[in-house]
MIDOPA-874113 format. One record per residue (C-alpha): chain; x, y, z. Coordinates in Angstrom, 1 decimal, decimal comma, always signed. Each point is the difference from the previous one (the first is absolute). Layout:
N
('A' (X Y Z));
...
END
This chain:
649
('A' (+18,6 +43,7 +10,9));
('A' (-0,1 -1,9 -3,3));
('A' (-0,6 -3,3 +1,8));
('A' (-2,6 +1,6 +2,3));
('A' (-1,7 +1,4 -3,1));
('A' (-0,2 -3,6 -1,4));
('A' (-1,3 -1,2 +3,4));
('A' (-2,8 +2,6 +0,1));
('A' (-0,8 -0,8 -3,6));
('A' (-0,7 -3,6 +1,2));
('A' (-2,2 +1,4 +2,8));
('A' (-1,8 +2,1 -2,7));
('A' (-0,8 -3,2 -1,8));
('A' (-1,3 -1,4 +3,3));
('A' (-2,2 +3,1 +0,3));
('A' (-1,3 -0,4 -3,5));
('A' (-1,0 -3,6 +0,7));
('A' (-1,7 +1,0 +3,3));
('A' (-1,8 +2,8 -1,7));
('A' (-1,1 -2,3 -2,7));
('A' (-1,3 -2,5 +2,6));
('A' (-1,7 +2,8 +1,9));
('A' (-1,7 +1,1 -3,2));
('A' (-1,0 -3,6 -0,8));
('A' (-1,7 -0,2 +3,5));
('A' (-1,4 +3,5 -0,1));
('A' (-0,1 +1,3 -3,5));
('A' (+0,7 +3,7 +0,3));
('A' (-1,6 +0,9 -3,4));
('A' (-3,5 -0,9 +1,3));
('A' (+0,6 +1,4 +3,5));
('A' (+0,0 -3,3 +2,1));
('A' (+0,1 +0,8 +3,7));
('A' (-0,8 -3,3 +1,6));
('A' (-0,4 -3,7 -0,8));
('A' (-2,7 -2,3 +1,4));
('A' (+0,4 -3,8 +0,0));
('A' (-3,5 -1,5 +0,3));
('A' (-0,9 -3,6 +0,6));
('A' (-3,8 -0,8 -0,2));
('A' (+0,5 -3,7 +0,7));
('A' (-1,8 +0,1 +3,4));
('A' (-2,2 +3,0 -0,7));
('A' (-3,8 +0,2 -0,4));
('A' (+0,3 +1,1 -3,6));
('A' (-0,2 -2,0 -3,2));
('A' (+2,3 +1,1 -2,8));
('A' (-2,6 +2,2 -1,6));
('A' (-1,1 +1,5 +3,3));
('A' (+3,6 +0,8 +0,9));
('A' (+0,7 +1,9 -3,2));
('A' (-3,3 +1,9 +0,3));
('A' (+0,7 +1,0 +3,7));
('A' (+3,5 +1,2 -0,9));
('A' (-1,3 +2,0 -3,0));
('A' (-2,7 +1,6 +2,1));
('A' (+2,4 +1,1 +2,8));
('A' (+2,5 +1,2 -2,5));
('A' (-2,6 +2,2 -1,7));
('A' (-1,4 +1,3 +3,3));
('A' (+3,4 +1,0 +1,5));
('A' (+1,9 +0,8 -3,2));
('A' (+2,8 -2,5 +0,8));
('A' (+1,1 -0,6 -3,6));
('A' (+0,3 -3,7 +0,6));
('A' (+1,8 -2,0 -2,7));
('A' (+0,5 -3,8 +0,0));
('A' (+3,5 -1,3 -1,0));
('A' (-0,3 -2,8 -2,6));
('A' (+2,4 -1,6 -2,5));
('A' (-0,3 +0,8 -3,7));
('A' (-1,4 -3,4 -1,0));
('A' (-1,2 +1,2 -3,4));
('A' (+3,3 +1,7 -1,1));
('A' (+3,3 -1,6 -0,9));
('A' (+1,9 +1,7 +2,8));
('A' (+0,5 -1,0 +3,6));
('A' (-1,2 +3,4 +1,3));
('A' (-3,0 +0,8 +2,1));
('A' (-3,1 +2,0 -0,6));
('A' (-1,9 +2,1 +2,4));
('A' (-3,8 -0,5 +0,1));
('A' (-1,9 +3,1 +1,2));
('A' (-3,1 -1,0 +2,0));
('A' (-1,7 +3,2 -1,2));
('A' (+0,5 +2,5 -2,7));
('A' (+2,3 +2,8 +1,1));
('A' (+2,7 +2,4 -1,1));
('A' (+2,8 -2,6 -0,3));
('A' (+1,8 -0,1 -3,4));
('A' (-0,6 -2,9 -2,3));
('A' (+3,7 -0,5 -0,3));
('A' (+3,0 +1,2 +1,9));
('A' (+3,8 -0,4 +0,0));
('A' (+1,9 -2,0 +2,6));
('A' (+3,2 +1,3 +1,6));
('A' (+1,9 -2,7 -1,6));
('A' (-0,9 +1,3 -3,5));
('A' (-0,8 -3,5 -1,2));
('A' (-3,6 -0,8 -0,9));
('A' (-3,1 +2,1 +0,5));
('A' (-2,3 -0,3 +3,0));
('A' (-3,7 -0,3 -0,8));
('A' (-3,1 +0,8 +1,9));
('A' (-3,0 -2,1 -1,2));
('A' (-3,6 -0,1 +1,0));
('A' (-1,8 -2,3 +2,4));
('A' (-0,9 -2,6 -2,7));
('A' (+3,5 -1,5 +0,4));
('A' (-1,1 -1,3 +3,4));
('A' (-3,0 -2,0 -1,3));
('A' (+1,9 -3,3 +0,4));
('A' (+2,4 +1,0 +2,8));
('A' (-0,1 -0,6 +3,7));
('A' (-0,5 +3,0 +2,3));
('A' (+3,0 -1,1 +2,0));
('A' (+3,2 +1,9 -0,8));
('A' (+1,7 +3,4 +0,2));
('A' (-1,8 +3,4 -0,5));
('A' (+1,6 +3,4 -0,3));
('A' (-1,5 +3,2 +1,5));
('A' (+0,5 +2,8 -2,5));
('A' (-2,5 +2,5 +1,3));
('A' (-0,9 +1,4 +3,4));
('A' (+1,1 -1,9 +3,1));
('A' (-2,1 +1,8 +2,7));
('A' (-2,5 -2,9 +0,2));
('A' (+2,5 -2,8 -0,5));
('A' (-0,1 -1,1 +3,7));
('A' (-3,8 -0,2 -0,2));
('A' (+0,4 -2,2 -3,1));
('A' (+2,3 -2,3 +1,9));
('A' (-2,4 -0,2 +2,9));
('A' (-3,0 -0,9 -2,2));
('A' (+1,8 -2,7 -1,8));
('A' (+1,4 -1,6 +3,1));
('A' (-3,4 +0,0 +1,6));
('A' (-1,2 -2,0 -3,0));
('A' (+2,7 -2,6 +0,5));
('A' (+2,5 +1,3 -2,6));
('A' (+3,6 -0,2 +0,8));
('A' (+1,6 +3,5 -0,7));
('A' (+3,7 +0,7 -0,2));
('A' (+0,7 +3,7 -0,6));
('A' (+3,4 +1,4 -1,1));
('A' (+0,6 +3,7 -0,4));
('A' (+2,5 +1,3 -2,6));
('A' (+3,3 +0,7 +1,7));
('A' (+3,4 +0,4 -1,5));
('A' (+1,6 -1,2 +3,2));
('A' (-2,1 -3,2 +0,0));
('A' (+0,9 -0,7 -3,6));
('A' (+3,7 +0,4 +0,8));
('A' (-0,3 -2,1 +3,1));
('A' (-1,9 -2,7 -1,9));
('A' (+2,6 -0,2 -2,8));
('A' (+2,9 -0,1 +2,5));
('A' (-1,5 -3,3 +1,3));
('A' (+0,7 -1,5 -3,4));
('A' (+3,5 -1,5 -0,3));
('A' (+1,0 +1,9 -3,2));
('A' (-0,9 +3,4 +1,2));
('A' (+1,6 -0,5 +3,5));
('A' (+3,1 -1,4 -1,7));
('A' (+0,3 +3,2 -2,1));
('A' (-0,1 +2,2 +3,1));
('A' (+2,4 -2,4 +1,8));
('A' (+2,4 +0,3 -3,0));
('A' (-0,2 +3,8 +0,3));
('A' (+0,9 -0,3 +3,7));
('A' (+2,9 -2,2 -0,8));
('A' (+1,3 +2,3 -2,7));
('A' (-0,4 +3,0 +2,1));
('A' (+2,0 -1,7 +2,8));
('A' (+2,8 -0,7 -2,5));
('A' (-0,1 +3,6 -1,0));
('A' (+0,3 +1,1 +3,6));
('A' (+3,0 -2,3 +0,4));
('A' (+1,6 +1,5 -3,2));
('A' (-0,6 +3,5 +1,2));
('A' (+1,6 -0,6 +3,4));
('A' (+3,0 -1,8 -1,5));
('A' (+0,6 +3,0 -2,3));
('A' (-0,3 +2,3 +3,0));
('A' (+2,1 -2,1 +2,4));
('A' (+3,4 +1,9 -0,4));
('A' (-1,6 +3,4 +0,0));
('A' (-1,8 -0,9 +3,3));
('A' (+3,2 -0,9 +1,6));
('A' (+1,7 +3,2 -1,2));
('A' (-2,8 +2,1 +1,3));
('A' (+0,3 -1,7 +3,5));
('A' (+3,7 +0,7 -0,1));
('A' (-0,7 +3,7 -0,8));
('A' (-2,2 +0,3 +3,1));
('A' (-3,5 -0,2 -1,6));
('A' (-2,6 -1,5 +2,5));
('A' (-1,0 -3,6 -1,0));
('A' (-3,7 +0,8 +0,2));
('A' (+0,4 +2,8 -2,6));
('A' (+2,0 -2,4 -2,2));
('A' (-2,9 -2,6 +0,3));
('A' (-2,6 +2,7 -0,8));
('A' (+2,0 +1,3 -3,0));
('A' (+0,6 -3,4 -1,5));
('A' (-3,6 -1,3 +0,5));
('A' (-1,4 +3,3 -1,2));
('A' (+2,1 -0,2 -3,1));
('A' (-1,2 -3,6 -0,5));
('A' (-3,6 +0,9 +0,3));
('A' (+0,4 +3,0 -2,3));
('A' (+1,6 -2,3 -2,6));
('A' (-3,1 -2,2 +0,2));
('A' (-2,6 +2,8 +0,1));
('A' (+1,2 +1,6 -3,2));
('A' (-0,5 -3,1 -2,2));
('A' (-3,2 -0,8 +1,9));
('A' (-1,5 +3,4 -0,8));
('A' (+1,2 -0,2 -3,6));
('A' (-1,5 -3,5 -0,6));
('A' (-3,3 +1,0 +1,7));
('A' (-0,4 +3,1 -2,1));
('A' (+0,9 -1,8 -3,2));
('A' (-2,1 -3,0 +0,7));
('A' (-3,0 +2,2 +1,1));
('A' (+0,3 +2,0 -3,3));
('A' (+0,1 -3,2 -2,0));
('A' (-3,0 -1,5 +1,8));
('A' (-2,0 +3,2 -0,6));
('A' (+0,8 +0,3 -3,7));
('A' (-0,1 -3,7 -0,9));
('A' (-2,7 -1,3 +2,4));
('A' (-2,0 +3,1 +1,0));
('A' (+0,3 +2,6 +2,7));
('A' (-2,8 -1,7 +1,9));
('A' (+2,4 -2,6 +1,2));
('A' (+3,0 +2,2 +1,1));
('A' (-1,3 +0,5 +3,5));
('A' (-0,2 -3,7 +0,7));
('A' (+3,3 -0,7 -1,7));
('A' (+1,9 +2,7 +1,9));
('A' (-1,5 -1,1 +3,4));
('A' (+1,2 -3,6 -0,6));
('A' (+3,5 +1,0 -1,3));
('A' (+0,6 +2,6 +2,6));
('A' (-1,0 -2,4 +2,8));
('A' (+2,3 -2,8 -1,2));
('A' (+2,9 +2,5 -0,6));
('A' (-0,4 +1,5 +3,5));
('A' (+0,0 -3,5 +1,5));
('A' (+3,2 -1,0 -1,9));
('A' (+1,8 +3,2 +0,8));
('A' (-0,9 -0,2 +3,7));
('A' (+1,3 -3,6 +0,1));
('A' (+3,1 +1,0 -1,9));
('A' (+0,6 +2,8 +2,6));
('A' (-0,3 -2,5 +2,8));
('A' (+2,3 -2,5 -1,7));
('A' (+2,6 +2,8 -0,7));
('A' (-0,3 +1,1 +3,6));
('A' (+0,6 -3,5 +1,3));
('A' (+3,0 -0,5 -2,3));
('A' (+1,4 +3,4 +0,9));
('A' (-0,3 -0,7 +3,7));
('A' (+1,8 -3,3 -0,5));
('A' (+2,8 +1,9 -1,8));
('A' (+0,2 +2,9 +2,3));
('A' (+2,5 +2,6 -1,4));
('A' (+3,3 -0,1 +1,8));
('A' (+3,5 +1,4 -0,5));
('A' (+1,5 -3,3 +1,3));
('A' (+0,0 -1,6 -3,4));
('A' (+2,1 +2,9 -1,3));
('A' (+2,4 -0,2 +2,9));
('A' (+0,4 -3,8 -0,5));
('A' (+0,2 +0,4 -3,9));
('A' (-3,0 -2,3 -0,4));
('A' (-2,4 +0,4 -3,0));
('A' (-2,9 +2,2 +0,9));
('A' (-2,6 -2,6 -1,2));
('A' (+1,2 -2,7 +2,4));
('A' (-2,9 +0,8 +2,4));
('A' (-2,5 -0,7 -2,8));
('A' (+1,3 -3,5 -0,6));
('A' (-2,5 -1,8 +2,2));
('A' (-3,0 +2,0 -1,4));
('A' (+1,2 -0,8 -3,5));
('A' (+0,2 -3,7 +0,7));
('A' (-3,4 -0,1 +1,6));
('A' (-1,6 +1,9 -2,8));
('A' (+1,6 -2,2 -2,7));
('A' (-1,2 -3,1 +1,8));
('A' (-3,6 +1,4 +0,4));
('A' (-0,3 +1,1 -3,6));
('A' (+1,3 -3,4 -1,2));
('A' (-2,5 -1,7 +2,3));
('A' (-2,8 +2,2 -1,5));
('A' (+1,1 -0,8 -3,6));
('A' (+0,0 -3,8 +0,5));
('A' (-3,2 +0,2 +2,1));
('A' (-1,8 +2,0 -2,8));
('A' (+1,2 -2,1 -2,9));
('A' (-2,3 -3,0 +0,7));
('A' (-3,2 +2,0 +0,7));
('A' (+0,7 +2,2 -3,2));
('A' (+0,2 -3,1 -2,1));
('A' (-3,0 -1,6 +1,7));
('A' (-2,0 +3,2 -0,6));
('A' (+0,9 -0,2 -3,7));
('A' (-1,2 -3,6 -0,2));
('A' (-3,1 +0,9 +2,0));
('A' (-0,7 +2,8 -2,5));
('A' (+0,2 -2,5 -2,9));
('A' (-2,4 -2,3 +1,9));
('A' (-2,3 +2,9 +0,6));
('A' (+0,0 +0,9 -3,7));
('A' (-1,0 -3,5 -0,8));
('A' (-2,7 +0,1 +2,6));
('A' (-1,2 +3,3 -1,4));
('A' (-0,2 -1,5 -3,5));
('A' (-2,1 -3,0 +1,4));
('A' (-2,4 +2,4 +1,7));
('A' (-0,5 +1,8 -3,2));
('A' (-0,9 -3,3 -1,6));
('A' (-2,8 -0,2 +2,6));
('A' (-1,2 +3,6 -0,7));
('A' (-3,3 -1,2 -1,5));
('A' (-0,6 -2,8 +2,4));
('A' (-2,8 +0,4 +2,6));
('A' (-1,1 -1,8 +3,1));
('A' (-3,3 -0,4 +1,8));
('A' (-0,5 +2,1 +3,1));
('A' (-2,6 -1,6 +2,3));
('A' (-1,9 +2,7 +1,9));
('A' (-2,5 -2,3 +1,7));
('A' (-0,5 -2,2 +3,1));
('A' (+1,3 -3,5 +0,2));
('A' (-3,5 -1,4 -0,2));
('A' (-0,7 +1,9 -3,3));
('A' (+3,4 -1,1 -1,3));
('A' (-0,8 -3,6 +0,7));
('A' (-3,3 +0,2 -1,8));
('A' (+1,7 +1,4 -3,1));
('A' (+2,6 -2,8 -0,2));
('A' (-1,8 -1,9 -2,9));
('A' (-0,2 +3,2 -2,0));
('A' (+3,7 +0,8 +0,6));
('A' (+0,8 -3,5 -1,2));
('A' (-2,0 +0,6 -3,2));
('A' (+1,6 +3,4 -0,4));
('A' (+3,5 -1,6 +0,0));
('A' (-1,2 -2,7 -2,3));
('A' (-1,2 +2,6 -2,5));
('A' (+3,2 +2,0 +0,4));
('A' (+2,1 -3,1 -0,7));
('A' (-1,9 -0,8 -3,2));
('A' (+0,7 +3,6 -1,2));
('A' (+3,7 -0,3 +0,9));
('A' (-0,4 +2,9 +2,5));
('A' (+1,0 -1,6 +3,3));
('A' (+3,5 -0,1 +1,4));
('A' (+0,8 -2,0 +3,1));
('A' (+3,0 -0,5 +2,3));
('A' (+0,0 -1,4 +3,5));
('A' (+3,3 -0,8 +1,8));
('A' (+0,8 -2,4 +2,8));
('A' (+3,3 +1,2 +1,6));
('A' (+2,0 -2,8 +1,7));
('A' (+0,8 +2,4 +2,9));
('A' (-3,6 +1,1 +0,5));
('A' (-1,6 -3,4 -0,8));
('A' (+2,4 -1,8 +2,4));
('A' (+0,6 -2,8 -2,5));
('A' (+2,9 -1,6 -1,8));
('A' (+0,0 +0,9 -3,7));
('A' (+3,5 -1,5 -0,6));
('A' (+2,0 +2,1 -2,4));
('A' (-2,8 +2,5 -0,4));
('A' (-0,6 +3,0 +2,3));
('A' (-3,7 +0,2 -1,1));
('A' (-2,6 -1,6 -2,1));
('A' (-2,2 +2,3 -2,0));
('A' (-3,3 -1,0 -1,8));
('A' (-0,7 +2,1 -3,1));
('A' (-2,0 -0,2 -3,2));
('A' (+1,3 +0,7 -3,5));
('A' (-1,4 +3,6 +0,0));
('A' (+2,3 +0,9 +2,9));
('A' (+3,0 -1,5 -1,7));
('A' (-0,8 +2,0 -3,2));
('A' (-0,1 +3,2 +2,0));
('A' (+3,1 -0,6 +2,0));
('A' (+2,2 -1,3 -2,8));
('A' (-0,8 +2,7 -2,5));
('A' (+3,6 +1,4 +0,0));
('A' (+1,7 -3,2 +1,2));
('A' (+2,5 -1,9 -2,2));
('A' (-1,1 -3,1 -1,9));
('A' (+0,0 -3,2 +2,1));
('A' (-0,1 +2,1 +3,2));
('A' (-2,0 -2,9 +1,5));
('A' (+1,1 -3,6 -0,4));
('A' (-2,2 -3,1 +0,4));
('A' (+0,3 -2,2 +3,1));
('A' (-1,2 -3,6 -0,3));
('A' (-2,8 -0,8 +2,4));
('A' (+1,6 -3,1 +1,3));
('A' (+2,9 +2,1 +1,3));
('A' (-2,3 +2,0 +2,3));
('A' (-3,1 -2,1 +0,5));
('A' (+1,2 -1,3 +3,4));
('A' (+0,7 +3,5 +1,3));
('A' (-3,2 +1,7 -1,3));
('A' (-2,3 -2,9 +1,1));
('A' (+1,6 -0,1 +3,4));
('A' (-0,1 +3,7 +0,7));
('A' (-3,0 +1,3 -2,0));
('A' (-2,2 -3,1 -0,6));
('A' (-2,2 +0,6 +3,0));
('A' (-0,4 +3,7 -0,9));
('A' (-1,2 -0,8 -3,5));
('A' (-2,3 -2,6 +1,3));
('A' (-1,8 +2,8 +1,8));
('A' (+0,2 +2,2 -3,1));
('A' (-1,4 -2,7 -2,3));
('A' (-3,3 +0,8 -1,8));
('A' (-1,1 -3,6 -0,7));
('A' (+1,4 -1,7 +3,1));
('A' (+3,0 -1,3 -1,9));
('A' (+3,1 -0,7 +2,2));
('A' (+2,7 +2,5 +0,1));
('A' (+2,5 -2,4 -1,5));
('A' (-2,3 -0,6 -3,0));
('A' (-0,4 +3,8 -0,5));
('A' (+3,7 +0,7 +0,2));
('A' (+0,8 -2,7 -2,5));
('A' (-2,0 +1,8 -2,7));
('A' (+2,0 +3,3 +0,3));
('A' (+3,2 +1,0 -1,9));
('A' (+3,3 +0,7 +1,8));
('A' (+2,6 +2,5 -0,9));
('A' (+3,0 +1,8 +1,6));
('A' (+1,8 +3,3 -0,8));
('A' (+3,1 -0,4 -2,1));
('A' (+3,3 +1,2 +1,4));
('A' (+0,1 +3,7 +0,3));
('A' (-3,7 +0,5 -0,2));
('A' (-2,2 +1,1 +2,9));
('A' (-3,7 -0,6 -0,5));
('A' (-2,5 +2,5 +1,6));
('A' (-2,5 -2,0 +2,1));
('A' (-3,0 +1,2 +1,8));
('A' (-0,2 +0,3 +3,8));
('A' (-2,9 +0,9 +2,1));
('A' (-1,5 +3,4 -0,3));
('A' (+1,1 +0,5 -3,6));
('A' (+3,8 +0,2 +0,7));
('A' (+2,7 -1,5 -2,1));
('A' (+3,1 -2,1 +0,8));
('A' (+2,8 -0,6 -2,5));
('A' (+1,3 -3,6 +0,5));
('A' (+2,6 -2,0 -1,8));
('A' (-0,4 -3,3 +1,9));
('A' (-3,7 -0,4 -0,2));
('A' (-2,0 -3,0 -1,3));
('A' (-2,6 +1,3 -2,4));
('A' (-3,2 -2,0 -0,2));
('A' (-2,1 +0,8 -3,0));
('A' (-3,8 -0,6 +0,4));
('A' (-2,0 -0,6 -3,2));
('A' (-3,2 +1,4 +1,6));
('A' (-0,7 +1,6 +3,3));
('A' (-3,7 -0,6 +0,0));
('A' (+0,2 -3,7 -0,8));
('A' (+2,6 -0,6 +2,8));
('A' (-1,0 +2,3 +2,9));
('A' (-3,4 +0,3 +1,6));
('A' (-2,0 +3,2 +0,2));
('A' (+0,7 +0,6 +3,7));
('A' (+3,8 +0,0 -0,5));
('A' (-0,3 +1,9 -3,3));
('A' (-1,8 +2,8 +1,8));
('A' (+2,7 +0,0 +2,7));
('A' (+2,8 +0,2 -2,6));
('A' (-1,9 +2,8 -1,8));
('A' (-0,3 +2,0 +3,2));
('A' (+3,7 -0,4 +0,6));
('A' (+0,8 +1,5 -3,4));
('A' (+1,6 -3,3 -1,2));
('A' (-2,5 -0,1 -2,9));
('A' (+0,2 +3,0 -2,4));
('A' (-2,2 +1,0 -3,0));
('A' (+1,1 +1,8 -3,1));
('A' (-1,6 +3,4 -0,7));
('A' (-2,6 +2,0 +1,8));
('A' (-2,6 -0,2 -2,8));
('A' (+0,5 -3,7 -0,5));
('A' (-0,4 -0,7 +3,7));
('A' (-3,0 +2,3 +0,2));
('A' (-1,6 -2,0 -2,8));
('A' (+0,7 -3,3 +1,9));
('A' (-1,7 +1,6 +3,1));
('A' (-3,1 +0,8 -2,0));
('A' (-0,2 -3,5 -1,5));
('A' (+0,3 -1,6 +3,4));
('A' (-2,3 +2,4 +1,9));
('A' (+2,7 +1,6 +2,1));
('A' (-0,5 +3,7 -0,8));
('A' (-1,0 +2,4 +2,8));
('A' (-3,5 +0,3 -1,4));
('A' (-0,5 -3,8 -0,3));
('A' (+1,3 -0,6 +3,5));
('A' (-2,2 +2,7 +1,4));
('A' (-3,1 -1,4 -1,7));
('A' (+0,7 -3,3 +1,7));
('A' (+0,2 +1,6 +3,4));
('A' (+3,8 +0,2 +0,4));
('A' (+1,2 +3,0 +2,1));
('A' (+3,6 -0,3 -1,1));
('A' (+1,5 +0,2 -3,4));
('A' (+2,9 -1,3 -2,1));
('A' (+2,6 +2,5 -1,4));
('A' (+2,5 -0,2 -2,8));
('A' (+3,4 +1,4 +1,0));
('A' (+3,4 +0,2 -1,8));
('A' (+2,7 -2,2 +1,7));
('A' (+3,1 +1,8 -1,4));
('A' (-0,5 +3,4 +1,6));
('A' (+1,8 -0,5 +3,3));
('A' (+2,7 -2,2 -1,6));
('A' (+1,0 +2,7 -2,5));
('A' (+0,0 +2,7 +2,6));
('A' (+2,2 -2,0 +2,4));
('A' (+2,6 -0,8 -2,7));
('A' (+0,7 +3,7 -1,0));
('A' (+2,0 +1,2 +3,0));
('A' (+3,0 -2,5 -0,4));
('A' (+1,2 +1,5 -3,3));
('A' (+1,4 +3,0 +1,8));
('A' (+2,2 -2,0 +2,3));
('A' (+2,7 -1,6 -2,2));
('A' (+1,4 +3,1 -1,6));
('A' (+0,5 +1,8 +3,4));
('A' (+1,4 -3,2 +1,6));
('A' (+2,7 -0,2 -2,7));
('A' (+0,8 +3,7 +0,2));
('A' (+0,3 -0,3 +3,8));
('A' (+2,5 -2,9 -0,6));
('A' (+2,0 +2,2 -2,3));
('A' (+0,1 +2,8 +2,6));
('A' (+1,2 -2,5 +2,6));
('A' (+2,7 -1,2 -2,3));
('A' (+1,1 +3,6 -0,5));
('A' (+0,0 +0,5 +3,8));
('A' (+2,0 -3,1 +0,6));
('A' (+2,5 +1,0 -2,7));
('A' (+0,5 +3,4 +1,5));
('A' (+0,4 -1,4 +3,5));
('A' (+2,4 -2,7 -1,2));
('A' (+2,1 +2,6 -1,8));
('A' (+0,2 +2,3 +3,0));
('A' (+0,8 -2,9 +2,4));
('A' (+2,8 -1,2 -2,4));
('A' (+1,3 +3,6 -0,3));
('A' (+0,2 +0,4 +3,8));
('A' (+1,7 -3,4 +0,2));
('A' (+2,5 +1,0 -2,7));
('A' (+0,8 +3,3 +1,7));
('A' (+0,7 -1,9 +3,3));
('A' (+2,3 -2,5 -1,8));
('A' (+1,6 +2,5 -2,4));
('A' (+3,3 -0,1 +2,0));
('A' (+0,1 -3,8 -0,4));
('A' (-1,3 -0,3 -3,5));
('A' (+2,3 +2,6 -1,7));
('A' (+3,3 -1,7 +0,7));
('A' (-1,4 -3,5 -0,7));
('A' (-1,2 +1,1 -3,4));
('A' (+3,3 +1,8 -0,7));
('A' (+1,8 -3,3 +0,7));
('A' (-2,0 -1,7 -2,7));
('A' (-2,6 -1,9 +2,0));
('A' (-3,3 -0,4 -1,8));
('A' (-3,2 +1,7 +1,2));
('A' (-1,6 -3,5 +0,4));
('A' (+2,6 -0,9 +2,7));
('A' (-0,1 +3,4 +1,6));
('A' (-3,8 +0,1 +0,2));
('A' (-0,5 -3,7 +0,7));
('A' (-0,6 +0,1 +3,7));
('A' (-2,5 +2,9 +0,1));
('A' (-2,0 -1,4 -3,0));
('A' (-0,2 -3,5 +1,4));
('A' (-1,4 +1,4 +3,2));
('A' (-2,8 +1,9 -1,8));
('A' (-0,8 -3,0 -2,2));
('A' (-0,3 -2,2 +3,0));
('A' (-2,2 +2,5 +1,8));
('A' (-2,1 +0,4 -3,2));
('A' (-0,5 -3,8 -0,3));
('A' (-1,1 -0,1 +3,6));
('A' (-2,6 +2,8 -0,6));
('A' (-1,3 -1,9 -3,1));
('A' (-0,4 -3,2 +2,0));
('A' (-1,8 +2,0 +2,7));
('A' (-2,4 +1,5 -2,6));
('A' (-0,6 -3,5 -1,5));
('A' (-0,6 -1,4 +3,4));
('A' (-2,6 +2,5 +1,2));
('A' (-1,6 +1,0 -3,3));
('A' (+0,0 -3,5 -1,6));
('A' (-0,4 +1,6 -3,5));
('A' (-1,7 -1,8 -2,8));
('A' (+2,2 +2,0 -2,4));
('A' (+3,3 -1,4 +1,0));
('A' (+1,5 +1,0 -3,4));
('A' (-0,7 +3,7 +0,6));
('A' (+1,5 -0,3 +3,5));
('A' (+3,2 -1,5 -1,5));
('A' (+0,2 +2,6 -2,7));
('A' (-0,2 +2,8 +2,6));
('A' (+2,6 -1,8 +2,1));
('A' (+2,4 -0,4 -2,9));
('A' (-0,4 +3,7 -0,8));
('A' (+1,0 +0,9 +3,5));
('A' (+2,9 -2,4 +0,0));
('A' (+1,2 +1,6 -3,2));
('A' (-0,4 +3,6 +1,2));
('A' (+2,0 -0,5 +3,1));
('A' (+3,3 -1,0 -1,6));
('A' (-0,5 +2,6 -2,8));
('A' (-0,6 +2,7 +2,6));
('A' (+3,2 -0,9 +1,8));
('A' (+2,0 -0,1 -3,2));
('A' (-1,2 +3,4 -1,0));
('A' (+0,6 +1,6 +3,4));
('A' (+3,5 -1,5 +0,3));
('A' (+0,9 +1,3 -3,4));
('A' (-1,4 +3,4 +0,8));
('A' (+2,1 +0,2 +3,2));
('A' (+3,1 -1,3 -1,7));
('A' (-0,4 +2,7 -2,6));
('A' (-0,6 +2,7 +2,7));
('A' (+3,1 -1,0 +2,0));
('A' (+2,1 +0,0 -3,2));
('A' (-1,0 +3,6 -0,7));
('A' (+0,3 +1,0 +3,7));
('A' (-3,7 +0,8 +0,2));
('A' (-0,5 -2,4 +2,9));
END
């Protein structure tokens, strides 16, 4: 019951994380019922018209729509919720996690945001289907997700860390079932000898096992629910209890099936008493299989747990870089191709003005795989300006980038990219001539430089050739500058600065309308989606490591029970050998060697099929298993020797 209590405490932690994730998706404090993912890319609306249409339908149908956006102005990595209309939502609210404060802000926050993104429905849902229908008829892609605890649990179980925790619970509960049956083995045989029907014996033993699990499950559920209510708010108790009870029921049901299978494989019989055999002999096969399976789970989970830890570190670095881009904006082109072509000279002048003010950051990356070329020792070549390097190396160590002499790479860059830059050239210079005027760098050992990819995404590369362009406008013609700006490879610093550049170059909505343009240019933040994507990974590592600990406990219990059964079966042999002065090492040699060889085979099997990057973590888990096996046998043999000496066995 104590071990089961620890197990259900682990499941309570899983329930806490699932409840937290559910609250993050559908904040309970503002009454979120549904989430709408909207994509206006192929719709009939401009950005301004899209927000106006959403605000109107929200007001007419009392939907309580709020847009999810990152907190770009604050110093945290949290989100803010932008209400499309004034309503009854609180200005601030508390998350289930208890860390940070959620904020509801007014619609002005969306002045420089794209209408694409996620919206929460916090009001009435009766007209929600009609909202979906109207948006789809206007060419908007709509993805609706209703709040569901079951869906949140199912989603999290697809993540390796959460699934590993539940798998660890199953492994530990199977070990407990084996322990229970091994302790009941002699009494089962005696009850058969006394004439008790075997089905009644099975029902009594399994009923006792389930009762021994239900008591700590109920205690943990009540204690955890009380803690959640007092510490986090009674608002969240219902969701938390649903998650915890669902996981507990699943684990107990599986444990009952496992115990039933083990009990059937060790059907109670009086024969073992008549032949003076240990009552646990029939459980030997189940113990060996369980020990092998739990060891296999331990070594299989070690590599992913370590990889998840490293991934979280990389995600933290990515998060920090996205925060460096918090005040960077890109141009959103809401116009036809013909109008866009006619604006190319003005876009070129806009970038020229921005460069002179030090407000333009640029990165465009040619990947060897996507480009189909041969970049030698480099996986990619990225073209940047100094502003980009200043942003991306804010927290980098000194000398994070080292110079590369042009003569070392001139042959490669001229061969692979010379023709491309001949097309880019503003004054018809050859690509080779253009490339010779750039600076060349590479990341120092241990540093991964964030480089821009299409659509405003980032890649962190250590083996990239960094080409520093002194001036975009002097090197690249207006047509290609416009193309790069539309792909969000050219960023501007600050909304107000960019708006001033628009005014000086006649690119404001009013100026374009006066010249007969139907479309318009928008200014949008580029870091919003990147920050939101990076937040989920921080939950994974802690749970993955806890799951590995649970698997280690399950393997230790299974190994100890298997060793105890083996020691009981060999007690008649081990006792006289030990009395004659033979060492435990010689007595246990054969059985330990067999397990070590079997363990080595399982490790090789995992390495073959999993091909883990974290070989060190796999070896550490394997060494732990190789250490536990002989120690378990030594403990079990000593225990049996002591029991025989005292006539207790």
